[in-house]
LUMLO-8701 format. One record per atom (N, C-alpha, C): residue in three letters; x, z negated, y negated. Coordinates in steps of 0.2 Angstrom, whole numbers, plus 5000, padded with zeros to 4 digits. Layout:
! LUMLO-8701
alaXZY ...
! end
This chain:
! LUMLO-8701
unk495748764778 unk495248814782 unk495348794791 unk494948804794 unk494848794800 unk495448844806 unk495648814812 unk495948864816 unk495348884822 unk495448944823 unk495048984827 unk495349014833 unk495048994840 unk495349014846 unk494949064849 unk494949134849 unk494649174851 unk494849204858 unk494349184862 unk494249184870 unk493949254873 unk494249304875 unk494049354879 unk493749344885 unk493049364886 unk492749334893 unk493249354897 unk492849324903 unk493449334911 unk493349404914 unk493649424918 unk493549474918 unk492749494922 unk492549554921 unk491949564923 unk491849634929 unk491249624930 unk490849674934 unk491149734934 unk490949744927 unk491349824925 unk491849834923 unk492049774920 unk492849794923 unk493249814929 unk493049794933 unk493249814940 unk493049864942 unk492549914939 unk492149964940 unk492450014936 unk492949994932 unk492950054927 unk492250074923 unk491850034919 unk491350054917 unk491250034909 unk491150064906 unk491050044899 unk490450004896 unk490349924899 unk489749904900 unk489349904893 unk489749894886 unk489349894881 unk488749844881 unk488249844878 unk487849794878 unk487349804884 unk487549824890 unk487049844894 unk486949764898 unk486149764901 unk486249684902 unk486349694909 unk486549624911 unk486749624920 unk487449614921 unk487949624916 unk488449624918 unk488849554917 unk488949534922 unk489149454925 unk490049464926 unk490249394927 unk490949384929 unk491049414935 unk491549424938 unk491649424944 unk491849374948 unk492249374953 unk492349314957 unk493049284953 unk493349334951 unk494149324948 unk493949314941 unk493549344937 unk493349304932 unk492849244930 unk492749234936 unk492349144937 unk492949104937 unk493449124942 unk494049084942 unk494449064935 unk494349134932 unk494749114926 unk494449064921 unk493649104921 unk493349034916 unk493448964921 unk493348944924 unk493348884928 unk494148854927 unk494448884923 unk495248854922 unk495148834914 unk494848874913 unk494848864904 unk494848794901 unk494548744905 unk494448674903 unk495248644904 unk495448654908 unk495948624907 unk496448654903 unk496648714902 unk497048744896 unk496948734891 unk496348714888 unk496148684882 unk496148594882 unk496148584886 unk496048484888 unk496348464881 unk496848474880 unk497148434875 unk496948464865 unk496648514866 unk496348534859 unk495648504858 unk495548464854 unk494848454850 unk494648504847 unk493848504851 unk493548564848 unk492948554843 unk492848564838 unk492448574833 unk491748594834 unk491748654837 unk491148704840 unk491248744844 unk490848784849 unk491048834853 unk490448874851 unk490748944851 unk490448994849 unk490149054853 unk489949094854 unk489949144860 unk489349214858 unk489649264859 unk489149334860 unk488649304864 unk488249344862 unk487549314865 unk487549354874 unk488049404875 unk488049424882 unk488149384887 unk487949414892 unk488049364898 unk488649344902 unk489249394900 unk489849374903 unk490249334899 unk490049334892 unk490249274888 unk489949214887 unk489449194890 unk489049134890 unk489349104898 unk489449164903 unk489649124908 unk490349114908 unk490849134904 unk491549114902 unk491549054899 unk491049044895 unk491148984891 unk490848914893 unk490348924900 unk489948874902 unk490348804906 unk490948824910 unk491448774911 unk491648744905 unk491848774900 unk492048744893 unk491648694890 unk491048724891 unk490348694889 unk490148624893 unk490148624899 unk490148564904 unk490648524904 unk491248534902 unk491748484900 unk491748454894 unk491248484889 unk491248444883 unk490448444881 unk490348394884 unk489448384885 unk489248364878 unk489648344874 unk489248314866 unk489248374862 unk489548454865 unk489748494859 unk489048564862 unk488848594857 unk488348644857 unk488548714858 unk488248744862 unk488548824862 unk488048854856 unk488348884853 unk487948914846 unk488148994848 unk487549044849 unk487649104850 unk487649144843 unk488149184845 unk488249234837 unk488249304838 unk487749334836 unk487449424838 unk488049464835 unk488049434829 unk488849464826 unk489549474829 unk489649444834 unk490249454838 unk490049484847 unk489549514846 unk489249544852 unk489649614852 unk489849654860 unk490149704861 unk489949754855 unk490449794854 unk490349844850 unk489749884854 unk489149914849 unk488749964852 unk488950034855 unk489050044859 unk489450094862 unk488850154863 unk488150144861 unk487650194862 unk487550234867 unk487650294867 unk487550344874 unk488050334879 unk488650324877 unk489050294880 unk489150224886 unk488550184885 unk488650114887 unk488450154895 unk488750104900 unk488750144907 unk488850184909 unk489550214907 unk489550284909 unk490450274912 unk490750274916 unk491450274917 unk491850284913 unk492250254911 unk492950254907 unk493350334911 unk493250334917 unk493650404917 unk493350464915 unk492750444915 unk492450504913 unk492350544905 unk492450474900 unk492350464893 unk493150514891 unk493650524895 unk494350524894 unk494350594890 unk493850654892 unk493650724890 unk493250734884 unk492950684883 unk492550674877 unk493050684869 unk492750734867 unk493250744859 unk493350684855 unk492750644857 unk492650574852 unk493250524854 unk493250534859 unk493750484863 unk494650474860 unk494850544858 unk495350554853 unk495350524845 unk494650514844 unk494650484838 unk494750414838 unk494450384845 unk494350324846 unk494750284848 unk495450334850 unk496050304852 unk496550314845 unk496450374841 unk497150384836 unk496750364830 unk496050384827 unk495850364820 unk494950314822 unk495150254824 unk494550234825 unk494150214819 unk494450214813 unk493950194809 unk493650264807 unk493650314809 unk493250394807 unk492750384814 unk492850344818 unk492550354827 unk491750314825 unk491050354827 unk490450314827 unk490250344833 unk489950314837 unk489750324845 unk489150354843 unk488950394850 unk488150434850 unk487650384849 unk487150374845 unk486650334848 unk486750244846 unk487250244842 unk487750164844 unk488050144836 unk488450124836 unk488650084829 unk489650124827 unk489650124822 unk490650144820 unk490950094820 unk491550104821 unk492050064823 unk492250014817 unk492150054812 unk492150004804 unk491549964805 unk491049964807 unk490349924806 unk490549864811 unk490749874817 unk490849824820 unk491449784818 unk491849804817 unk492549764812 unk492149704806 unk491749744802 unk491349714797 unk490949654798 unk490649684802 unk490149614806 unk490449544809 unk491049584814 unk491549534814 unk491849474811 unk491949504807 unk492549484802 unk491949434797 unk491349454794 unk491149414790 unk490849364794 unk490649374802 unk490349304805 unk490949244807 unk491649274807 unk492149214807 unk492149184801 unk492049234796 unk492149184788 unk491649154786 unk491049164790 unk490549114789 unk490649044793 unk490949064801 unk490949004803 unk491548984803 unk492048994798 unk492648954795 unk492348904791 unk491948924786 unk491548904781 unk491148844783 unk490648854788 unk490448814792 unk490648774795 unk491048764801 unk491548724804 unk491848674797 unk492348704793 unk492648664787 unk492048594786 unk491548634783 unk491248604779 unk490748534784 unk490748564789 unk490448504793 unk490948454796 unk491648484796 unk492248454802 unk492748454800 unk492948464793 unk493448464791 unk493948534789 unk494448554786 unk494848604786 unk495348594791 unk495348544794 unk495948544799 unk495648554807 unk495048564807 unk494548574813 unk494748644816 unk494748644825 unk494848684827 unk494248704833 unk493948774833 unk493548804836 unk493648854840 unk493148864846 unk493248924851 unk492748964852 unk492849054849 unk492349084850 unk492349144855 unk491849154861 unk492149194864 unk491749264864 unk492249324863 unk491949374862 unk492249444866 unk492349504864 unk492349554869 unk493049584866 unk493549644869 unk494149644869 unk494149674860 unk493549734860 unk493849764855 unk493549734849 unk493149684849 unk492949644843 unk493749604841 unk493849564848 unk494649514845 unk495149554843 unk495249614846 unk495749664843 unk495549674836 unk494949694833 unk494749704826 unk495049634822 unk494749584825 unk494849534821 unk495549504820 unk495949534825 unk496749514823 unk497049564820 unk496649634820 unk497049674814 unk496749654807 unk496149614807 unk496049594799 unk496449534798 unk496549494802 unk496949424801 unk497649454798 unk498049524802 unk498749534801 unk498649584795 unk498049594792 unk498149644786 unk498349704788 unk498249734796 unk498249794799 unk497649834799 unk497849914797 unk497149964797 unk496949974803 unk496149974802 unk495849974807 unk496150034813 unk496450084810 unk496650144813 unk497350124819 unk497550054817 unk498150024820 unk497849974828 unk497449974827 unk497049894830 unk497249924837 unk497249974841 unk497349994846 unk498149994850 unk498649974844 unk499149934849 unk499049884849 unk498549844849 unk498349764851 unk498149754858 unk498449704861 unk498149714869 unk497749624872 unk497349624872 unk497049554874 unk496649564880 unk497049534886 unk496749524892 unk496149494895 unk495649504900 unk495049464901 unk495449374901 unk494849344897 unk495249254898 unk495749244894 unk496049304891 unk496749264887 unk496249224879 unk496749184877 unk496649164872 unk497149184865 unk496749204860 unk497049224852 unk496949184848 unk497449134845 unk497449094841 unk497549124833 unk497049114828 unk497049134821 unk496949064817 unk497449054814 unk497548974807 unk497349004803 unk496648984800 unk496649024793 unk496648964787 unk497049014782 unk497248944775 unk496748974770 unk496948944763 unk496648994759 unk496749044755 unk497549054758 unk497949124754 unk498149174759 unk498149144767 unk498249214772 unk498049174778 unk497849224784 unk497949184789 unk498649194794 unk498549144799 unk499249174802 unk498949174811 unk499349214814 unk499149234821 unk499649194824 unk499349154827 unk499849094831 unk499849104839 unk499349134842 unk499449154850 unk499049224849 unk499549264854 unk499149314854 unk498949364861 unk498349344865 unk498049364871 unk498649324876 unk498449264875 unk499049224879 unk498449184886 unk498849234893 unk498449204897 unk498849154903 unk499649134900 unk499949094904 unk500249134909 unk499949194913 unk500249234918 unk500649294914 unk501149294919 unk501549354915 unk501549414923 unk500849414926 unk500949454931 unk500849524930 unk500549534924 unk500349604922 unk500949644921 unk501849604919 unk502249634917 unk502549654922 unk502449634927 unk502749654935 unk502549724937 unk503249774937 unk503149834939 unk502749844946 unk502249904945 unk501949914951 unk502249934957 unk502149934963 unk502749974970 unk502450034969 unk502050064967 unk501950124967 unk502250174959 unk502550124956 unk502950154950 unk502450144945 unk501950144944 unk501450154938 unk501750114934 unk501450104928 unk501350064924 unk501150004924 unk501249944923 unk500849874924 unk500349874920 unk500349914913 unk499749924907 unk499149944912 unk499250004916 unk498550024919 unk497949964923 unk498449914925 unk498049864926 unk497649794925 unk497649814917 unk497449744913 unk496849754912 unk496349784915 unk495649774913 unk495549774906 unk496049824901 unk496049834895 unk495349854892 unk495249864886 unk494649884881 unk494649954882 unk494249994878 unk493950064878 unk494750104875 unk495050034873 unk495750074869 unk496350104873 unk496250084879 unk496850084881 unk496950064891 unk496450054894 unk496650034900 unk496050044906 unk496049994911 unk495750024916 unk494949984915 unk494749954909 unk494249924912 unk493849924904 unk493149894901 unk492949884896 unk492849814895 unk492749804887 unk492749744883 unk491949694886 
! end
């Protein structure tokens, strides 16, 4: 079965504003995110890619644009099932103001029980994303062979839920996983089990350097709704 490279989109305007973007339109990469995506072709230069797949949201399509330009023979496929979680009424709100919402505790501690008002449940989010990957694995293998590698650009919570599935980890533990903007996570699928080959690889260890004010470096990671300063 194929190897999947999961790309989290580059840093977005919502990440820097501390807003839970969800599926709101018009959320683009910021200047730093554009630079991150511009570096993707060089980072993946030695990897033959059989297909490129993206969430339909603007920040993901913008992240994949440089890679697509560097591989003119490949088409970018849009896959709705790997779009951001539908946060419903929470979409567009500041993460700081969501901390006191009673639901946030369930999102953090018992996400399999969490359903966003006017949106979807986290269980449904994971199920559709896993189904999409299974379908794309079969499609890529049928067309390009079992040793093929393909790339899929999606969002923090989606990628974390796919990693949890690959590790046989309950969704309630997925908040322990961290994937930064424009990080690469690699899962090699086989007939009997998946293997997690890379997790949140940016090639940059700056986020591990202690802050001058003594705060945790994790606070600056532009993480997902699961525990940081930005949103997927």
